[in-house]
N, C-alpha and C positions, 0 to 999 in steps of 0.2 A: 389535426393531424389524421389519419389511421392509422389503426393495429399497425396492419403491413406497412405503411409508408415509412410508421419509425422503426421497423423492424429491416425493411431495406438501409435506409438509411443506416441503421449500427452493420449492419452486414458489408455496405458498402464504406464506412470509415475501417471496419478491421480489414476490409482487404487493401486501402489506402497505407492501410498503419504499418501492415506486415509484419513479419518476424522479428525484424530488426529496431521493430521501437520498442520504449518502456510498457506500451498499454496492447501494441497487436498482441500479443502471446497471451496475455490476461485475459482479454476481453473478446477470445478465440474462445477461449476454456468456460467461459462460464456463459457464450452464448448461445447454450441452450434451456439453460436456466432461466435467462433473460428471455428469452423466445415465449418458452415453456409461462413465466409469469405474465408477461403481456397480455399476450393469450387469454391466459384464466384470468385476467383485470387483477392482477395482482404489482402492490408497487416491489418492485423490484428489491429482494433483501440482501443482496450483497453488497459491502460497505466495506472497504481497509480498515476500517476499525472493528467493525465485526470480525472480520474476518482475521484481526490480529491478533484479539481478545481470545477468540477460538484458539486460535493454533497458542496461545499464551495457555491456555485452559489441558490442552494437549498433551504440552511439555510438561505441565506442573503434575497432571495423571502423570505422566510418563517416571517424571523423577520421583514421585512416590511410589511406585508401583517396583523401580527399580532399587528403591531403599529398602522396601520389604524384602524382595529378592535378596538382596545382598545381606539384610542383617539375619534372614533363612538359612543361609549358605553358614556365614560367619558360625551360627548355632550349628547347624551340622557336620561343621567340619572341627569346630571343638567336640563335639561328643566322637567323632573320628578321634580323633587327636589321643583324647580321653582314653578311648579302648585302647589304642592301638599303645600307650602308653601303658596302659595298667598290664594288658598283655605281655608289655615287652618285660616288664619290671617281674611279673608269674615265669617266664621265661628263665631269666637270669638269675630267680631266687632255685628255680629250678635243679637250672645246670649248678649254681653254686652248692645244692645239697648234695646233689649226685657228687660232686669235686667233694668234700668232705667226706662221704662214702669209701669213696676210692680212695683218698687217702688211708682213711682210719684200716681202710683192707689192706691196702700195702704196709700200713707199720703193725699188725696185727703180725 
C-alpha cells in the first residue's frame, strides 16, 4: 500500500465516521499530524496512552503552579493583614493618646 492510498483510506474513514462517532472528531483533529508523519516516513506518535499521560502531566504541572500561586498569595495576604493590623493598632494608640490629652486638658 502506498502512502497516498493509506492517507486516502484514513480520510475516507474519518468522513464515514463523521462527527457523531466516538473517534471521528478525534481522528479529524489529528489528521494533519498523521498525514505529516506518514509523508515523512515516521510512525504516527499519537496514542491514547501517550496523550493521557501528557494530559496527566499537564494537570500535575498546573496543580503545582496553582499551589505555588496560592502559597504566594497567602503569604502576601498575611503581610498585608499584618501591616493593616499594625496600622490599626497605631491609629488606636494615637486616638487613645489624644483622648487622654483632651481629658487632662478638660480636667485642668
